[in-house]
N, C-alpha and C positions, 0 to 999 in steps of 0.2 A: 611433596610439601616437607620441609624440615621438621624434625622432632624437636620442639623448643620446651617441652614440658621439663621442669625443673628435676633434677635427679639428687641424690645425697651421694656425693663423690668422695671417696678416700683418696688423699694425696699421700702416696708412699715416699716420704724423703722430704728433707726440709732444707736443701741446699738452696742457692738462688733460682734453679729450674723449678723445684717444688714449691717455692714461695711465689715465683711470677705465675705458676699456672694456678695456684690456690686463688690469687688475686682475680685472674682473669675468668675463672670459674664463677666467683661471687659476683662479678660484675654482670655475667650472663644470667644470675638468679638462682644459681644451684646452690644446695647446701653443702658445706665441705667439712671434712674432718682430716686434718693433718696427723699421719702417723710418723713419729720420729723419736727414737729412743733417748737421743741426747738434747742437749740444751742448744736451739738454733743460734747460729753464729758464734758459739764457743770456740776455743782455740783449736780443738780437734774436730770440729763440725764441718759439714761440707761447705764449700766455697771460703773459708776463712782465709787459707793460705794463698788465695789467687794474686796474680800478678797486678790485678786492677785496671788493667788496659781495657778500653772500650774502643776498638780499632777497626774501622772497614778495611784496613790493608791485612787483617789476620785471616787472609783466604788462602794462604799457601799450604797445602798439606805437607806434611813432614815426609812422605814417600814422594820422590821425584825420580825422574830417569838417572840411571847411573849409580842410584844410592847403593845397589847390591855390592858395588866394586869397594864400599867404604865399609862395609861390614866388618871384615876382619880387623881393620884398623880400630874401629870402635870397641871391639872386644879386646885388644891389646892397649889401648890407651886408657889409663886409669884417670886421666883428667880431662877428657873429651865431654862436650855437652851431651852426648848421648852414650850410655854404656850398657852392657848386656852382661848379666852376672853368669858365668860360665854354666854352674851347676843347674840354671834354671833353662838354659837353652833348649833342651829338648821338650819340656812342656809347651814352651812357648813357640815351638817350630811351626805349628799350624797358623797360628796368628801371624807370624813373621813373614811366611810365604804369601798370605793373602795381602800382608802390608807392602812388600816388594812388588808384588802384581798390579796392585792399586796405582802406584807410581810408573809403572813401566814405559808409558809412552807419553809423549806431550800432549795428546789428546785426551788421555785420562785425566791429567793434572788439569788441563783447562776445563773440563767438565767439572771436576770438584771445586774449583775456584769459583767458578760460575754459581755453583750451587749454594756455596758457602757466602758467597756475597749477597745471596737473596736472604740470608738470615741476618747477617752482620752490617749492612750498608747503612741503616738508619739507627744502629744500637745506641749511640750516644743520646739521640732524640728521644728515643723511647724510655731510656733510664731516666732522663731528665724529667720526663712527664710523670713517671711512677714515682720519684723522689718528690717531686712538688705536691703530687697528690697526697704523699704521707706527711707533708708539711715541714720536709727537711730537703729543700731542693739543693742546699749546699753540700749534699752527700755526692753529687754528680758535678764534676767539672769538664768543660770543653774548651780546654786552653791548647788542645794540640798534643800530639805525640811525637818525640824527636828520634829518628833512627840514624845513630852515629857511625862513621866509618873511619878508618885511619887516612884514607885518602879516596880521590874521586875513582881510581883503578879498582879499589876494593868494591865500591858501590856498583861500577860497571860490571864486575864480576858476578854481581848479583842481578844481573840486568833481566834475566828470564822472570825472576819473581815480580821485579818492578813493573815489567811490560804486562804481566797478568793482572797487576793491580790496575795499571792504566786502562786495560781492555775492559774492565769490570767498573770503572767510573771513580776510582781513587785518584785523587790529585794531591800534590804536594809542591812544597816551596823548597829550592835547593840553598843550602848555606855552606860556606867555604871560608876557609882562614879566619881573618879577624872579625868578619861579620859572626861566624858562627861562635867565637869566644866571647863576643860581646853580648850575644843572645844567652849564652849558658857559660858565665864566668867559672863555675866549679868544675868544668871538664877538663881533663887531662889535655894538654896541647898537643898529644900525639894524635888525636882526631882532628883533622883538618876538613871533613866533608860530612854533610848531613841531609838528610830529607825530613823536611817537617810536615807532618799529616796535619793540616789545621782543623780538619773535620773530626779529628779523633779526640776522645775524652777519657776520663778515668773515673773510678770510684775512689773516694777518699779513705775508706775503711770497709773493704767486703764483709767482715763479719759482722760489724755494727749495722751494715746495710741489711744483710739477710735479717737479722734480728728486728729491725725497723719494719720491713716488709711483713714479716710473720706477726708481729704486734698489730700491724694495720689490719690484716687478714682476722685477726681474733676480735679485734674492735669491730668487724663488719659481720660478725656472728659465726666464723669458722670456730672449730673446736680442736684442741691439740690433745691427742692421746700419746704419752710418752712410753713407746713400746717399739719393738722392733717387729716387722711382718714376716709372717712364717708361712703364708699360703692363701688359697683362694677357695670360696666355696661357691661352685657352679652348678646350677640345677637347669637342665634342659637348655644349655647353652647360655643362660643369664645368670650374672653375679649376684649373688645374695648377700655375700660378707667376705671381708679379708680377715683372716686369721692373725693373731698376733700372740706374743709371748705373754701378754696380759690378758688374753680372751679375745673373742670374734668383735670385729666392728661391723654391724650390719650396714649394708649399703647397696646401691645398684650402679655403682660406677666406681671405677679405681684408676689411679695414674701411677705407673712405677717410674718414680725420679729418685731412685735411691743409689746413684752412683755406681760403684764397682759391685755392690750388692744386687744391682738390677738384673745381672746376668741369671742368677739361680732363680730369682722370681720370674723372669721371663720365660725360663724354661717350664715352670709350672703352669704356664697358661699357652703352651704348645710352641714356644719360639726357641730356637738355639741361636743364640747371638755370639759372634766371635768378638769378645770384649775382654780386653786385659788392662791391667793398670799400668800406666805410664807415670811411675813414682816421681813426684816432683819435691824439690827442696826450697826453701827459702831462708834467708838470714835477715835479720833486722838490727840495725844500730840504734840504741835508745838514745835520745837527745842528741842528736849529731850536730856538729859545729858548723857543719855546711852540707850541701846536697843540691839535686837539680830543682830548678824552678818549676819545670814540668816533666812528666815521665820520659825516661830515655831507654832506648834499647840499643845497646852497644854490639855492633856486628860481631866482634871477637870474643864476646862473653855470651852472647844468645841469652841474656837475662833481661827481665823488666825491673828497672830501677824507679822506685815510686816512693815520693814522700807521703807519710801518713802522720796522724796526730801524734807527734812526739817520737816519730821513729822513721828511719829510711829502710825500705825493704828492697832486698834483690831476691828475685825468684826466678826459678828456671831448673835446668837439668831435666833430663829424661833418663830414667833407670828402670830397665826392664828386668823384673824379678817377681816373685809370687807376693801377694798382697801381704801376707804375714811375715815376710821376711823382715829382719831388724834393719832399722835405719843405717845407713852407711854414712856417718857424719862427714866423712871426707869430702862428699858432694857437696855438703854446706860450706866446708871450709873453702872450696874451689869458688863458690860464690862470693865468699869474704874476701879473698885476695883480689878477685877481679873488681869488687866493689872500691876497696881501698886504692888499686891501681886506677880507677876510672876517675877518682875525685881525690886527686892527691893530698889535698888538705886535711881529709878526714883521718890520715895515718899519722899526723904530725904528733899527737899525743895518743898513741894506739893503746897504752896502758890504762888510760880512762876510759876505753870503750865498754860499753855494756852491750854484748851480742847474745841474740836471741836465735835459736836454730828450730826449724819447723820441718816436719815431712809429711806429705800426704799421698793420696791415691787418686789420678786422674782417670776416669773411666773412658777408654779410648777404642775405638772400632779401627780395623785395618786400613779402610778406605778413608778415614779423616772425616766422615761425615755421622752425626748422631742417628739414633733410631727414634723415629716420631711418627708412630703409626699404631692402628689397633692392632691388638693379639689376634693371634690363630684360632685360640680357643672360644673368645666371646668379643664382640665390639664392645662390651661394657668395661674392658681394660684396655686402656692407652699406654703406650711406651712413650717415655720421654727422658732419654738418657744417652749417654755415650758421647758426650759433647767434646770430650777431650780438652785442648787448650782453650776452647771458645765458649765455654759454659756461661760465665758471666755476660759476655757480649750477646750472646745467642738467646738468654732465657726470656726476654720479653716476647720476642716473634715466636719462641717455642710455646710460651703459654697460651698465646693468642691461637696457635695450631690446635694445641690440646683443648682449648674451649670450643673451637670450631668442630672438632670431632665428636664431642658429645652434643653438640646443637644440631647436628648434621647439617651444617652449613657450608657453602663452598670455603675452602681455606683461601687465605690472602695469597699464597704460593702454592706451587706445586710441591706435593708433599710425597710423590712418588719416588724420588731418590732415597727418602729417608726410611722406606718399608723394612720391616723386620724380615720379610721374606727374600731379601736380597743375599742372605746368608745361607739359604738352603743348598 
């Protein structure tokens, strides 16, 4: 019989995964305390800098067959979408070797795509339901997502990825030539082909959305402790408290959803996780004169272009370096140049543009799959981190899996592939 007795659960971390986990736990009748040192949804808070895509097509892992051949070029190309800082190469080597191995065969990539699809296939619908339940349904839109290419040949060169998407139930509509530019007039005419994923959606403001969800959780009885988690008190295999820099929080359950800080916390409960930061950047143009009607992903820029209230955001780049390394704002400038090139009318009065730059840390596992499982030290601590590029889209299903773990109910999908033990 499942154990459905309510628990007092501390959710460590208040990005989108922590917020969705808190709401799911409250829905199941648990008492929830959220532990977060910053202000949820603030500019440097978790999930703020997200590209805002809610795409069932985001199932292609970064590591694919043949990638190892491109690593030297990535190291030498200062303007590529993926860069590795030379002096951080040695500490990153164990993660990089696992990363290359994870995509070394077609079978491995096909498996990863199928697993990610189980998390992402209904992401827009789940987010729409959450936003509506919070009284702000307009925070989530489902107008589609547009993936644009210079020509059909460029799209066909990406054929492996699109076939994987088709195999996992993703459908799209092809647009080309004048039809494409009638659909999206602001787009540079060098793009002549696009795939429109009509089931895709987006969040109009990720930071504000996280704040909304946390306020809803607090309104339903959750408590917010503004502190950083520092450890766990475990007696006879059972959790009694989470230690913080503001004192202990007594509880009998905990969720680790603290982004890149989760690696150290997981180790305290017996799990050594291969987790590194894929440092991401974004730029925003304030009050732009033009921009896309729906979010766009240009193939040559590998960045998410999304309109938000009063600004146009371009987010992307993968920079592998230590978490505490200073931002390399040249990465953001690459995004800016690509943005101005993608929408030529933006640059007509470039001296009037107000540009905001941002950098954050994506907590990423080498195999592209998050860690969602009970800890080794105690079943009272559940991991929910390492989502890399898909944290926003995967958060509602992750929250449901977290809640099922505490209620001892069958999970809605197979959670075996997300086990922490895979890194032993």
